[in-house]
N, C-alpha and C positions, 0 to 999 in steps of 0.2 A: 504493499501500499504505500502511496507516495504522502510525505510528510509534510506537502503544499497545505492540502486542506485545517490540516490539526493545527497547522503552526497560523493560521489564517485566524482558526479558532481560538489558540491559546490569546494574540495580541487582541483580537477584536474581546473579547472577554476581560479580558483585565482592564482595556480602555470601559467598558461597560460597567466592568466592577468599579474602579477607583469613581467614575462619575455618581453611580447610583448608591457608592456609599455616604458621598460627599454632601449627597439631596436629603439621604437619611437624616446622618448626623446633623443638619443644618433644622431639619423638619421635627429632629428630636427635640433639640434646644430649645427653638422655640416653644415649640408645644408645651415644653416642661416649664417653660417660664409663666406661660398663660396659665398654667397648672398653680403659678403661685410656688411652686419652687424656686429655694433661694439659691441667688446665682453661684456660691460654692459648692451645692452639692450637685449643680448641673456640670461646673468642671470636673469633680470627682467621680461620678458615674455616669453620666449623656455623655460629656466629650471623649473621658477618660476610657472609659469601654465600648464607649460607641463603635469609637475609629478601628476597635477589632471586629466589629458585623462582619469585615468580606473573610478574615479568618476563619469567623466560626461556621457563616455557612459552606463555605469551600470547603475546611477538615468536616463537618458532618455527613455534607455529598460524599466528599472521597469514602469516607468509612461507611456510609450507606453502602454505598456500589462495589463495598470491596477492597478498598486501597486504602488501609489507615496509614501507611508508611508514608502517602502524601498526606495527610493529615498530619504529623506526625512532624513531618519534615517543613511543614507550612510553618506550624507553631513555633518550632524552635527557632526557624531561619529568620522568622520575620523579628521573633525577641533580639537574634543576631546584627538585624538590621536596624533596629530600631537605635541599638545604643551605639554600634561603630560607623552605621551608613548615617542616620538620619542624625544622632546627635552630633557625629562629627564634621558633617557639611552643615549642620547650624552654629555652629561652635565657629567655625572657619569664617561663615557670614558676620558674624557679630558674638564675639564671649558670651558665654552664658551663666546669669549669676540667678543663684537659688534664694530668693526671698521668704517663699511661703515656709510657715510652720509644719503646715500641714505635708505637705512633700517632702521635708524631713522626719517627717513622723513615717513614712509611705516606704523610705527607702528602706530602712534594715527590714519592714515587713516584707518588701519585696524579696530581699537578700533572703531570707528565712524563707520564703518560698520557692526559692530558685532551687535551692538544695533540699529541698521536702521533696520537689519533683525528681531528683537527680537519685536520690535515696530511694524512691519507690520504682527506678528503673536499676537498678541494681544488681537485681536477680533476670534483667535482660529482657522483662515479659511485662508488658503494661495489662494488668488484669480489668477485670470488673470492679472488684473491689479496692483496686489502685485509684482508678477512675469516678470511682464514687467518696475515696477519701478525697483528692483535690476540689471535687464538688460540691465537697462538706466544707474544706475549708474557704471555698471562695465564699459559700452563701455566709459565713459567720463573717470574712471580709466584707463582704456587701451590708450586713448589717451594720456593723460596725461605721463604715464609710457613712451610712447614712444617717445614723445616729449622730455621729462627731459633725456632718455635713449641718444639720438641724441645730446644735448645742452651739458650736462657733460660725459666725454664718460670715466674721470680719475678717478676710484675709487676702493678700496680694494676687491669689489665685484666685480669688471673686473677683476682684476689680479688674481682670483680667479677660473674664467671661463676659463681664458688661460691655466690655468695649469689645468682643464678638458679636456678641448680640445685636448693638446697636449700627453695624456693619451690615448685619442681615435682616433689616426690618420686614417682615412679611406678616398677614394677618392670621388667626387662627384656623382658618380654612385654609389656605397656599400652605400653612405649617402639615397639616393635617393631609392636605393632597401629594407635597414632598414625600411627609413620613411615610405614608402606604404606597408610593411609586418606588420610592427607593427600596422600601422591603422586598418588594415584587421585583424589581430586577437585578437585586441581589441574588437572589436565588436563580434566576434565569441565566444571568450573565456566569456565576459560578458552576451552574452545570456543563457550559460551553466550554469554560475555564478547566474545569476538570478533566472530560474528553479530550479536550486538545492536549493535555501535559499528561496525561494516562498516555496517549498514541503516541506522542513523542520520545517518552520514555519508552517505551517498546522497542520501538523505529532505533534509537540508539542502543537500545542494549541494556541498558542502567535500570536502576531500580528509583521505583517513583518518591523514594525518598529523598534521593538527590536531585530530582526537578522540583520536588515541595523544600528543599534548603534554599534554592537558588532562583526559576523564575519565577515561579508561583508565590515564595515568600517576598522576594522583590516588591512582585507589580499587589498584593494585598496592603505592600506596608506603606504605598505609595500615600493613602491618605493621611496617616502620620507623619509623613514628611512634607506635602503641601501647608500641612495644619503648623507644621512646626516653624516653616519657614516664613507662614505669612504673620505666626507671634512675633516672631521673632524681629522680622522688620517693624514692629510695631511697640518693641521694645518690650515685649507681653514675655519673657522668660521662661516663668513660673508655671504660662500656660504650655508652653513646647515640651518641658520636662515632665509635666504632668500628665501628657498626654503618650508618654513611651513608659511612664512608670506603670501609670493604668492598664497600658495595650499589654503590657509585658504581664501583669499580674493577670491580667484575662486571658491572654494565650497560653499561658504555664496551668493554670487550674482550669478554665473553663473548658476551654477550646482543646486541651488534652482529654480532659474528664470526659467531656461529650463523645468525641470519638473514640475512647475507649471504654467508653457504658456503651458504646453502638454495637461495637467492634473489636474487642480483646485482639492484644498485637504484640508477638515476639519481633524484638528489635535486635538488631547486630551490635557488638562491641563500638563501634566505631559512633554509634548513637551516644554512647556514653563518654567514651575517653577522647571524641574530638568535641561534637556540639554540644552536650551536656557543660562537657569542660571550659569551654570555650565561652558559654552562655554564662557560669556561673563564675566565673574570671571577669568579663567585663561588668557583670553586675556587679561584684565586688571594685571594682574600679569606680563605677559610679558611684558606690556607696563611698565610698575613700577619697572622693573629689575633692581638692587641696580647698581650705577655710581662707577668705580675705581676713584683711586688717579688723572690717566691722565685725567677722563673724558670719559672712552668709558663704555658701558653698560656689565655686566658681568650677566653670571647664573656659579653661583657656583655648587661644588657637593651635597652643602648642599640642594639647590634649586633643583637640580636635581632629590634628592632622596625623597624629599616632593612633588613633582609633577610626579615622578613614584608612590610613595603611596596615592595620590588622584587619580591616574589611576584605580590601583587596586583595591580603593577601591569602585570607581562608575562603574566597570566591574564585582565587585564580586554581587553588586547590581542587575546588569542586567542580569547576567548568574541566579540569585536565580531566576527572575519572569521566566525566559526559564524554568526549573526546578519545575516551581510551590509551591517555599519556599516562604513565606511571612514575610520577614526579619523587616519588618517595618508596 
């Protein structure tokens, strides 16, 4: 079978996925505003987790169609892309300063969640029990996030959300229309994307895990990239890094949990010592970002260049596997 049609499906699916995800998040955020949800909670829950909607839909469809490797690769590849690629590029555009007290509390939670996921995969098998543990932890964190967001309404992250909502004015009817349209197109585009990705993986003779870690992971991370760059141009650094933290939390717990609950998965040792290890080290590096004179965490342009270099090296290695080169 020619790979032309799968390649077209993959590209078209990615474009439609990114566009529909953007519409979905905008519609959800404005709808939440009309419902009286405070800006801090919109930033922490709706925007932070909403930008991971592409990963969730793609992974759920992949697992239900018998390709859980694509689901796992999509989740972990997106986490790596979020930190190394998105924050790397964002920091090169403008050094990132984290002022939000909320984000400083969420960083250690993300670190613990990342190592919990790695521990559950240590036996090289994602069972339904492992998946339900991840989902249980996710719901606990969601509950804490909602409680905290309602209790502490004043934060620099909340001001960033206010600016974002002011830039996207729309009526409640329009917001609901975009929310519904985005949701439907997310499912359609994900089906197209998964079919193209699986066919390309078969054509090159590589695992769907590798395709998930590369092309699909980058594609589903594009909403976070666009959001981070837009927020940084407005000087809203907390919103940029908040999207990454929320997305990685959602990917690690909900996306992988949903995929594993649908179809348990035996994984290769490479996932543990290559992908999980890199994801853990990048999360640890994010947690240990340098603290400036005023006590705020900072990601400088040098840090951004280092993150981007790591990502290019990692991607180069994965691409070499697709092309059949044995670099190591």
